[in-house]
C-alpha positions as CSV (number, residue, x, y, z in Angstrom):
1,M,36.3,4.6,8.4
2,H,33.4,2.7,6.9
3,D,31.9,-0.4,8.7
4,L,32.5,-2.4,5.5
5,V,33.7,-2.0,2.0
6,I,33.1,-4.4,-0.9
7,R,36.0,-3.8,-3.4
8,G,36.6,-4.3,-7.0
9,G,33.4,-5.9,-8.0
10,L,31.1,-5.4,-11.0
11,V,28.3,-3.5,-9.4
12,V,24.8,-4.1,-10.8
13,D,22.9,-1.7,-8.7
14,G,19.2,-2.9,-9.3
15,S,18.1,0.2,-11.2
16,G,18.4,-1.6,-14.6
17,G,21.3,0.4,-15.6
18,A,24.5,-1.0,-17.0
19,P,27.0,-2.7,-14.7
20,V,30.0,-0.6,-13.5
21,A,33.2,-1.4,-11.8
22,A,33.0,0.1,-8.3
23,D,33.4,-0.3,-4.6
24,V,30.5,-0.3,-2.2
25,A,30.8,1.3,1.4
26,V,28.4,0.5,4.2
27,R,27.9,2.4,7.4
28,D,25.2,1.7,10.1
29,G,23.4,-0.8,8.0
30,L,23.0,1.5,5.0
31,I,24.8,2.0,1.7
32,F,27.0,5.0,2.3
33,A,28.7,5.3,-1.1
34,V,29.2,3.6,-4.5
35,G,32.1,4.5,-6.5
36,E,35.9,4.2,-7.0
37,G,38.6,4.8,-4.4
38,L,36.5,4.7,-1.4
39,G,38.1,4.8,2.0
40,P,39.0,1.9,4.2
41,G,36.5,-0.3,6.0
42,R,36.8,-2.1,9.3
43,E,35.9,-5.1,7.3
44,E,36.6,-5.5,3.5
45,I,35.4,-8.0,1.0
46,D,37.4,-8.7,-2.2
47,A,34.9,-8.9,-4.9
48,A,37.3,-9.0,-7.9
49,G,35.8,-11.1,-10.7
50,Q,32.4,-11.2,-9.1
51,V,29.2,-9.1,-9.4
52,V,27.8,-7.1,-6.6
53,T,23.9,-6.7,-6.4
54,P,21.2,-5.7,-4.1
55,G,19.7,-8.5,-1.9
56,F,16.9,-10.2,-3.6
57,V,13.3,-9.2,-2.6
58,D,10.9,-12.2,-2.8
59,I,7.4,-10.9,-2.6
60,H,5.5,-14.2,-2.5
61,T,6.4,-16.7,0.3
62,H,4.6,-18.5,3.1
63,Y,7.1,-18.3,6.0
64,D,4.1,-17.3,8.3
65,G,4.7,-20.2,10.7
66,H,8.6,-20.6,10.1
67,A,9.2,-17.0,11.1
68,T,7.6,-17.9,14.5
69,W,9.9,-20.9,15.2
70,S,13.1,-20.4,13.1
71,S,15.6,-17.7,12.7
72,R,16.8,-19.1,9.3
73,L,14.3,-18.9,6.5
74,A,15.7,-21.5,4.3
75,P,15.9,-22.2,1.4
76,S,15.2,-18.6,0.4
77,S,18.1,-17.1,2.5
78,Q,20.5,-19.5,0.6
79,H,19.5,-18.0,-2.7
80,G,20.4,-14.4,-2.1
81,V,17.0,-13.4,-0.8
82,T,17.3,-10.7,1.9
83,T,13.7,-9.7,2.3
84,V,10.6,-11.9,2.1
85,V,6.9,-11.0,2.1
86,T,4.7,-13.7,3.8
87,G,0.9,-14.0,4.2
88,N,0.1,-14.6,0.5
89,C,-2.9,-16.5,-1.0
90,G,-5.2,-15.6,1.9
91,V,-3.7,-18.2,4.4
92,G,-1.8,-17.5,7.6
93,F,-2.3,-17.7,11.4
94,A,-3.5,-14.2,12.5
95,P,-5.9,-13.0,13.7
96,C,-6.9,-16.2,15.5
97,A,-8.9,-17.1,18.6
98,P,-7.6,-20.1,20.5
99,A,-10.6,-22.1,19.4
100,D,-9.8,-21.6,15.7
101,R,-6.1,-22.6,15.8
102,Q,-6.6,-26.1,14.5
103,R,-8.7,-24.9,11.6
104,L,-6.0,-22.6,10.4
105,I,-3.4,-25.4,10.7
106,A,-5.6,-27.7,8.7
107,L,-6.1,-25.0,6.0
108,M,-2.3,-24.3,5.8
109,E,-1.5,-28.1,5.7
110,G,-3.9,-28.7,2.8
111,V,-3.2,-25.5,0.8
112,E,0.5,-25.2,1.3
113,D,1.7,-28.7,2.1
114,I,3.1,-27.9,5.5
115,P,2.7,-31.0,7.8
116,E,0.2,-30.6,10.7
117,A,2.7,-32.0,13.1
118,V,5.3,-29.3,12.2
119,M,2.8,-26.5,12.7
120,S,1.4,-28.0,16.0
121,A,4.8,-28.4,17.5
122,G,6.2,-25.2,16.1
123,L,3.6,-22.4,16.4
124,P,3.9,-20.7,19.8
125,W,0.4,-19.2,19.5
126,T,1.1,-16.2,21.7
127,W,-1.2,-14.0,19.8
128,E,-4.9,-13.5,18.9
129,S,-5.0,-10.3,17.0
130,F,-2.9,-9.5,13.9
131,G,-1.1,-6.8,15.8
132,D,-0.1,-9.3,18.5
133,Y,1.2,-11.6,15.7
134,L,3.4,-8.7,14.4
135,D,4.7,-8.0,18.0
136,L,5.9,-11.5,18.2
137,L,7.7,-11.3,14.8
138,A,9.2,-8.0,16.0
139,S,10.7,-9.7,19.1
140,R,12.6,-12.1,16.8
141,Q,15.7,-12.1,14.7
142,F,16.2,-13.6,11.3
143,D,18.8,-14.1,8.5
144,M,16.7,-11.7,6.4
145,D,14.0,-9.1,6.8
146,V,10.3,-10.3,7.0
147,A,7.3,-8.3,6.0
148,T,3.8,-9.8,6.1
149,Q,0.3,-9.4,4.9
150,L,-3.2,-9.8,6.4
151,P,-4.6,-13.1,5.1
152,H,-8.3,-13.3,4.2
153,A,-9.0,-16.7,5.7
154,P,-8.1,-16.0,9.3
155,L,-9.6,-12.5,9.1
156,R,-13.0,-14.1,7.8
157,L,-12.8,-16.8,10.5
158,A,-12.2,-14.3,13.2
159,V,-15.2,-12.2,12.2
160,M,-17.7,-14.8,11.0
161,G,-16.7,-18.0,13.0
162,S,-18.3,-21.1,11.6
163,R,-20.2,-19.2,9.0
164,A,-16.8,-18.5,7.4
165,M,-15.9,-22.1,7.2
166,A,-19.3,-22.9,5.7
167,R,-18.5,-20.1,3.1
168,E,-21.7,-18.2,3.9
169,P,-22.1,-14.7,2.6
170,A,-20.7,-12.0,4.7
171,T,-23.3,-9.6,6.1
172,P,-22.8,-5.7,5.8
173,D,-21.8,-5.8,9.5
174,D,-19.3,-8.6,8.8
175,I,-17.8,-6.6,6.0
176,A,-17.6,-3.4,8.1
177,R,-15.8,-5.3,10.8
178,M,-13.4,-6.8,8.3
179,R,-12.8,-3.4,6.8
180,R,-12.0,-2.0,10.1
181,L,-9.6,-4.9,11.1
182,A,-7.9,-4.5,7.8
183,A,-7.2,-0.8,8.3
184,E,-5.9,-1.7,11.9
185,A,-3.5,-4.4,10.5
186,I,-2.1,-1.9,8.0
187,A,-1.6,0.7,10.7
188,A,0.1,-2.0,12.8
189,G,2.5,-2.9,10.0
190,A,1.0,-5.2,7.6
191,L,2.2,-4.7,4.1
192,G,-1.0,-5.6,2.5
193,F,-4.0,-8.0,2.3
194,S,-4.3,-11.3,0.4
195,S,-7.0,-13.7,-0.7
196,S,-7.6,-16.9,-2.5
197,R,-10.3,-17.7,-5.0
198,S,-8.9,-21.1,-6.1
199,L,-10.6,-24.5,-6.0
200,N,-7.2,-25.9,-5.6
201,H,-6.9,-24.4,-2.2
202,K,-8.3,-26.9,0.2
203,A,-7.8,-27.8,3.9
204,S,-6.4,-31.3,4.8
205,D,-9.9,-32.5,5.2
206,G,-10.8,-31.6,1.7
207,S,-13.0,-28.5,2.5
208,I,-12.4,-25.5,0.3
209,T,-10.7,-22.5,1.6
210,P,-13.4,-20.3,3.3
211,T,-12.5,-17.3,1.0
212,Y,-13.3,-19.1,-2.2
213,G,-16.4,-17.4,-3.8
214,A,-16.4,-14.5,-1.4
215,A,-18.7,-11.9,-2.9
216,A,-17.3,-8.8,-4.5
217,D,-18.9,-6.6,-1.8
218,E,-16.8,-8.5,0.7
219,L,-13.4,-8.2,-1.1
220,A,-14.1,-4.6,-2.1
221,G,-15.0,-3.7,1.4
222,I,-11.8,-5.1,2.9
223,A,-9.8,-3.3,0.2
224,L,-11.5,-0.1,1.3
225,G,-9.9,-0.8,4.7
226,L,-6.5,-0.2,3.0
227,R,-7.8,3.0,1.5
228,D,-8.9,4.0,5.0
229,A,-5.3,3.4,6.2
230,G,-3.8,5.1,3.2
231,A,-1.3,2.2,2.5
232,G,-0.9,-1.4,1.6
233,V,-1.1,-3.7,-1.5
234,L,-3.6,-6.3,-2.6
235,Q,-2.6,-9.9,-3.6
236,I,-5.1,-12.5,-5.1
237,I,-5.0,-15.9,-6.6
238,S,-7.9,-17.1,-8.7
239,D,-8.7,-19.9,-11.1
240,F,-10.3,-17.4,-13.5
241,D,-12.7,-20.1,-14.7
242,E,-15.3,-17.2,-15.0
243,M,-12.9,-14.8,-16.3
244,D,-15.0,-11.7,-16.8
245,A,-16.7,-12.0,-13.4
246,E,-13.4,-12.8,-11.6
247,F,-11.5,-10.0,-13.2
248,A,-14.3,-7.5,-12.6
249,I,-13.8,-8.3,-8.8
250,L,-10.1,-7.4,-9.2
251,R,-10.9,-4.2,-11.0
252,R,-13.4,-3.2,-8.3
253,M,-10.9,-3.9,-5.5
254,A,-8.1,-1.9,-7.2
255,G,-10.4,0.9,-8.3
256,E,-12.4,1.5,-5.2
257,S,-9.4,1.3,-2.9
258,G,-6.8,3.0,-5.1
259,R,-4.3,0.6,-3.9
260,P,-1.9,-1.6,-6.1
261,L,-3.1,-5.2,-6.8
262,S,-1.3,-8.2,-8.1
263,F,-2.5,-11.7,-9.0
264,S,-1.0,-15.0,-9.8
265,L,-0.5,-15.4,-13.5
266,M,0.5,-18.7,-15.0
267,Q,-0.1,-20.8,-18.1
268,V,-2.6,-23.5,-17.0
269,H,-2.2,-26.5,-19.3
270,L,-6.0,-27.1,-19.6
271,A,-6.5,-23.5,-20.8
272,P,-3.1,-22.7,-22.3
273,H,-4.1,-19.3,-23.7
274,R,-6.0,-18.0,-20.7
275,W,-2.9,-16.0,-19.4
276,R,-2.8,-14.0,-22.6
277,E,-6.5,-13.0,-22.3
278,L,-5.8,-12.0,-18.6
279,L,-2.9,-9.8,-19.7
280,D,-5.2,-8.2,-22.3
281,R,-7.6,-7.2,-19.4
282,V,-4.6,-6.0,-17.4
283,D,-3.6,-3.7,-20.3
284,Q,-7.1,-2.3,-20.5
285,A,-7.3,-1.7,-16.7
286,R,-4.0,0.0,-16.6
287,A,-5.0,2.2,-19.5
288,E,-7.9,3.3,-17.3
289,G,-5.6,4.1,-14.4
290,L,-5.8,1.0,-12.3
291,D,-2.7,-0.4,-10.8
292,I,-3.0,-4.1,-11.6
293,S,-0.1,-6.5,-12.2
294,G,0.4,-10.2,-12.7
295,Q,2.9,-12.1,-10.5
296,V,4.7,-14.7,-12.7
297,S,7.3,-17.4,-12.4
298,G,10.4,-17.5,-14.5
299,R,10.3,-21.2,-15.2
300,P,7.8,-24.2,-15.5
301,V,6.3,-24.9,-12.2
302,G,6.2,-28.6,-11.4
303,I,5.7,-31.1,-8.6
304,M,8.7,-33.0,-7.4
305,G,8.4,-36.6,-6.2
306,G,10.4,-39.5,-4.7
307,F,10.5,-41.8,-1.9
308,D,11.2,-39.0,0.7
309,F,8.8,-36.5,-0.9
310,S,5.1,-36.1,-0.4
311,R,4.2,-38.0,-3.5
312,N,5.5,-40.7,-6.0
313,P,3.8,-43.0,-8.4
314,F,3.3,-45.7,-5.7
315,I,1.8,-43.6,-3.0
316,N,-1.5,-45.4,-3.1
317,C,0.0,-48.9,-3.2
318,P,-0.9,-50.6,0.2
319,T,2.4,-52.5,0.4
320,Y,4.3,-49.2,-0.2
321,R,2.3,-47.3,2.3
322,A,3.0,-49.8,5.0
323,L,6.7,-49.1,4.5
324,M,6.4,-45.3,4.5
325,P,7.2,-44.8,8.2
326,L,10.5,-46.6,7.8
327,P,13.8,-44.6,7.3
328,A,14.7,-44.3,3.6
329,A,17.6,-46.7,3.6
330,E,15.6,-49.5,5.5
331,R,12.6,-48.9,3.2
332,A,14.8,-49.1,0.1
333,G,16.3,-52.4,1.3
334,I,12.9,-54.0,1.8
335,M,11.7,-52.6,-1.6
336,R,14.6,-54.3,-3.4
337,R,13.3,-57.7,-2.4
338,P,11.7,-59.4,-5.5
339,E,8.5,-60.4,-3.8
340,V,8.0,-56.7,-2.4
341,R,8.8,-55.3,-5.9
342,A,6.3,-57.6,-7.5
343,A,3.6,-56.9,-4.9
344,I,3.9,-53.1,-5.2
345,L,3.9,-53.2,-9.1
346,A,0.9,-55.5,-9.1
347,E,-1.0,-53.1,-6.8
348,F,0.0,-50.2,-9.0
349,D,-1.2,-52.0,-12.2
350,A,-4.6,-52.8,-10.4
351,G,-5.1,-49.2,-9.4
352,W,-8.6,-48.0,-8.5
353,P,-11.7,-46.8,-10.4
354,E,-11.6,-43.3,-11.9
355,G,-13.1,-40.8,-9.4
356,Q,-12.6,-43.1,-6.3
357,V,-10.5,-41.7,-3.6
358,G,-7.3,-43.5,-3.0
359,P,-5.7,-44.5,0.2
360,D,-4.0,-41.2,0.4
361,G,-7.3,-39.5,0.5
362,R,-7.0,-38.1,-3.0
363,G,-8.7,-38.9,-6.4
364,K,-6.9,-40.7,-9.1
365,L,-6.4,-37.6,-11.1
366,F,-4.4,-36.0,-8.3
367,N,-1.4,-38.3,-8.6
368,L,0.4,-36.7,-11.5
369,F,3.2,-39.2,-11.1
370,E,1.2,-41.9,-12.6
371,R,1.2,-40.2,-16.0
372,F,4.6,-41.3,-17.0
373,A,4.7,-39.6,-20.4
374,Q,4.8,-36.4,-18.3
375,V,7.3,-37.5,-15.6
376,Y,11.0,-36.8,-15.8
377,E,14.1,-37.2,-13.7
378,L,15.3,-33.9,-12.3
379,A,19.1,-34.3,-12.0
380,D,19.9,-30.6,-11.4
381,G,18.7,-27.1,-11.9
382,S,19.0,-27.3,-15.7
383,G,16.2,-29.9,-16.0
384,Y,13.1,-27.7,-15.8
385,E,12.5,-27.7,-19.6
386,P,12.7,-31.4,-20.2
387,D,12.7,-33.2,-23.6
388,P,9.7,-35.5,-24.1
389,A,12.2,-38.1,-25.2
390,A,13.5,-38.2,-21.6
391,S,10.2,-39.0,-19.9
392,M,9.8,-42.1,-17.8
393,A,7.5,-43.6,-20.5
394,A,10.0,-43.0,-23.3
395,R,13.0,-44.2,-21.3
396,A,11.0,-47.3,-20.2
397,E,10.1,-48.1,-23.7
398,A,13.7,-47.9,-24.9
399,A,14.7,-50.2,-22.0
400,G,11.9,-52.7,-22.8
401,Q,10.3,-52.3,-19.4
402,S,7.0,-51.1,-18.3
403,A,7.0,-47.4,-17.2
404,A,6.0,-48.3,-13.6
405,A,8.8,-51.0,-13.4
406,F,11.4,-48.6,-14.9
407,T,10.5,-45.8,-12.5
408,Y,10.5,-48.1,-9.5
409,D,14.0,-49.4,-10.4
410,L,15.3,-45.9,-11.1
411,L,14.1,-44.6,-7.7
412,L,15.9,-47.4,-5.9
413,D,19.1,-47.2,-8.0
414,R,19.8,-43.8,-6.7
415,G,19.4,-44.9,-3.1
416,C,16.1,-43.1,-2.6
417,D,17.7,-39.8,-3.8
418,T,16.1,-39.8,-7.2
419,V,13.9,-36.8,-7.9
420,L,11.1,-37.0,-10.2
421,F,9.5,-33.9,-11.8
422,V,6.1,-33.2,-13.5
423,P,5.8,-29.8,-15.2
424,A,2.3,-28.8,-14.0
425,V,2.0,-25.2,-15.3
426,N,4.0,-22.9,-17.7
427,F,5.0,-25.8,-20.0
428,A,2.0,-26.5,-22.3
429,D,3.2,-28.3,-25.5
430,N,6.6,-28.7,-23.9
431,S,7.4,-25.1,-24.4
432,I,8.4,-22.1,-22.3
433,A,7.1,-19.6,-24.9
434,A,4.4,-18.5,-22.5
435,V,6.9,-18.0,-19.7
436,R,9.1,-15.8,-22.0
437,E,6.0,-13.6,-23.0
438,M,4.8,-13.2,-19.5
439,L,8.2,-12.2,-18.3
440,D,8.5,-9.6,-21.2
441,H,5.2,-8.0,-20.4
442,P,5.6,-4.6,-18.7
443,A,2.8,-5.3,-16.2
444,T,4.3,-8.5,-14.7
445,I,6.6,-8.9,-11.7
446,L,8.5,-11.9,-10.5
447,G,6.8,-13.9,-7.7
448,L,5.3,-17.3,-7.0
449,G,8.4,-18.6,-5.3
450,D,6.3,-19.9,-2.4
451,G,9.3,-20.2,0.0
452,G,8.2,-21.9,3.2
453,A,5.4,-23.8,1.5
454,H,4.9,-27.1,-0.4
455,C,7.6,-28.6,1.8
456,G,7.4,-32.1,0.3
457,M,6.5,-31.2,-3.4
458,I,8.0,-27.9,-4.7
459,C,11.2,-25.9,-4.3
460,D,10.5,-22.7,-6.3
461,A,12.4,-20.7,-3.7
462,S,15.4,-21.3,-5.9
463,L,13.9,-19.0,-8.6
464,P,16.4,-16.2,-8.0
465,T,19.3,-18.5,-8.8
466,Y,17.5,-20.0,-11.7
467,M,16.9,-16.6,-13.2
468,L,20.6,-15.9,-13.3
469,T,21.7,-19.4,-14.3
470,R,19.0,-19.9,-17.0
471,W,17.9,-16.4,-18.4
472,V,21.2,-14.6,-18.0
473,G,23.4,-17.7,-18.4
474,S,21.8,-18.5,-21.8
475,G,22.2,-14.9,-23.0
476,D,18.4,-14.4,-23.2
477,W,18.5,-11.7,-20.6
478,P,21.3,-9.0,-19.8
479,L,22.5,-9.3,-16.2
480,E,21.1,-5.9,-15.3
481,R,17.7,-6.8,-16.4
482,A,17.5,-9.9,-14.3
483,I,18.9,-8.1,-11.2
484,H,16.4,-5.3,-11.6
485,A,13.6,-7.9,-11.7
486,L,14.7,-9.5,-8.6
487,T,15.4,-6.4,-6.6
488,R,14.2,-2.9,-7.3
489,R,11.2,-4.1,-9.3
490,T,9.8,-6.4,-6.6
491,A,10.7,-3.9,-3.8
492,M,8.8,-1.1,-5.3
493,A,5.8,-3.4,-6.2
494,V,5.2,-3.8,-2.4
495,G,6.2,-0.3,-1.3
496,L,9.6,-1.2,0.0
497,A,11.5,1.8,-1.6
498,D,14.4,1.6,0.9
499,R,15.9,-1.6,-0.6
500,G,16.6,-3.2,-3.9
501,L,19.0,-0.5,-4.9
502,L,22.7,0.1,-4.3
503,A,22.6,3.7,-3.6
504,P,23.4,6.0,-0.7
505,G,20.8,5.8,2.1
506,H,19.3,2.5,1.0
507,R,19.5,-0.7,3.0
508,A,22.8,-2.6,2.8
509,D,21.3,-5.7,1.7
510,I,23.9,-7.0,-0.8
511,N,25.0,-10.1,-2.7
512,V,28.4,-10.9,-4.0
513,I,28.0,-13.6,-6.6
514,D,30.6,-15.6,-8.6
515,L,28.5,-16.0,-11.7
516,A,30.9,-18.6,-13.2
517,A,30.3,-20.8,-10.1
518,L,26.6,-20.2,-9.8
519,A,24.7,-23.4,-10.1
520,L,21.6,-25.3,-8.9
521,P,22.2,-28.9,-7.8
522,R,19.5,-31.7,-7.5
523,P,17.0,-30.9,-4.9
524,Q,17.3,-32.7,-1.6
525,I,15.1,-33.4,1.4
526,H,16.1,-31.9,4.7
527,F,14.6,-33.0,8.0
528,D,15.1,-29.8,9.9
529,L,11.5,-28.5,10.6
530,P,9.9,-29.1,14.0
531,E,9.3,-32.7,14.9
532,Q,12.0,-33.5,12.2
533,G,9.6,-32.4,9.5
534,R,10.9,-32.5,5.9
535,R,11.4,-29.8,3.5
536,I,12.9,-29.6,0.0
537,G,16.2,-27.7,-0.3
538,Q,18.3,-26.8,-3.3
539,D,21.5,-25.5,-2.0
540,P,23.3,-23.5,-4.6
541,T,26.9,-22.7,-5.3
542,G,28.3,-19.3,-6.3
543,Y,27.0,-17.0,-3.6
544,A,30.3,-15.6,-2.2
545,A,28.6,-13.4,0.4
546,T,25.1,-12.2,1.4
547,L,24.7,-9.2,3.6
548,V,21.6,-8.0,5.5
549,A,21.7,-4.5,6.9
550,G,25.5,-4.5,6.4
551,Q,26.2,-7.8,8.2
552,V,27.4,-10.9,6.4
553,T,24.8,-13.6,6.9
554,Y,26.2,-16.2,4.5
555,R,29.7,-16.8,3.1
556,H,30.0,-19.4,0.3
557,G,26.6,-20.8,1.2
558,Q,27.4,-21.2,5.0
559,P,25.7,-19.2,7.6
560,T,27.9,-16.9,9.7
561,G,25.8,-16.8,12.7
562,A,24.6,-13.2,12.1
563,L,20.9,-12.6,12.4
564,P,20.4,-8.9,11.6
565,G,17.0,-9.5,9.9
566,R,13.9,-7.9,11.5
567,L,10.2,-7.5,11.0
568,V,9.4,-4.8,8.5
569,R,6.4,-2.8,9.5
570,G,4.7,-1.3,6.4
571,A,6.0,0.7,3.6
572,Q,9.5,2.0,3.9
573,V,11.5,4.9,2.5
574,P,15.3,5.4,2.2
575,A,17.1,6.8,5.2
576,S,19.5,9.8,5.1
577,R,23.2,8.8,5.1
578,H,25.4,10.2,7.8
């Protein structure tokens, strides 16, 4: 008798092979058999007319804090994700001495748009070392498995103190200590090490992340800690403004450590061909035996805005800012008053001088929602490749209004539920040609979903569902290619060989999906973080069931109450079936 049998589905096993009609039997949290005519199960799921896939493995998330206060890692767990990797982009909360806690909170707030109040209330701070942090995670239960990486910023701060925040060069002794701590973190169960070299990554006070501009000796020295441990992956984000120098650092880290390295790869609109130059360098590095890959997104990445989001066109208008603390319905009622509307629009038109910091603490260029020719309404998950004729500027002109007035009224007409969208990367010249080429390149892997981060601006954690509705639904990709990219490919990229494949001995992390019903609705704001903090959700339809370690965690989008997810300590191999 099997614990569970999924019957009559179309099995897409994650290997990239063609789908086959088969049953899937589960015992003791593992796949026991895949085939026809399997024996009975204590529980059975009828998957007729549906596809059965491995659970999705998302290697780029920021649930570092969420995993300490919540058992449900939404929105990722609602999109078929059964394993996440946290600790990306060099930010996180361990190691951390008590005196440095607020510094790491401020950094995470600025870099990843997680409100300070949420973290201050939610983080239990029962750790100082990275091993202590893993021990806390190991004591918790989740609706998916959680693996994590050692982030550079807290590591640097733990070793260098205030010198780290001032971005002073690390001394040889500093580097030796960071190398030792990196090796210890891998031995304790970290899946890898991550760092940021992006000027966009700033703390809430505007200070640049302490890892920006770290010398090659420092990064190579930390990477050697992974070589010492004999395990782990490297993850980096960089602006690549000085491409040769930056890529040379990546080559050195991968070459001297012998460990796999991936970096965030996207089409930056101000340098729309840089991604191709980077892939040329990747091809050369791989030809020389270096394991370097690009993490890519499968769609244009954009900022979402609205009256309950972090940003909207009127965020710097004093009259609007005075109303921000009010509940949405009350705020909307006041904003419908003619005199309030006139005041806000007048303040918007007045603006402030270029380069001057606005009331939100940001410069004028930061508020992308003021560029109405690039602002669109996002009605549902099909709107990530918008037509220029549908921009706020174009629609306002057709309506005979100013773009600001048109957008103001549109936001209110939907009862504060209107979602605005500004494609920020991967959509230069209103085209996804670059996305298609990046996805087709053999040295790229899917990533950059950022689940748990950008709580009021971005919801790219819905990428798994988008990959199926957009790329498979349009016929551009065969189903087996998309499933492979979401499962086995990402799992193997970070050393999790025990999952992402429906084969005996592998983890029974499984999705049962009704492709005909699969859809992405309009994003919505949920106030379910600590202190009623907000996050963006995009609750899909079409997931008939999601299983983690053989237990059903979601049925038709609703949690079952099962929490079989655990901390994953380090690289994993398949188990023997019995």
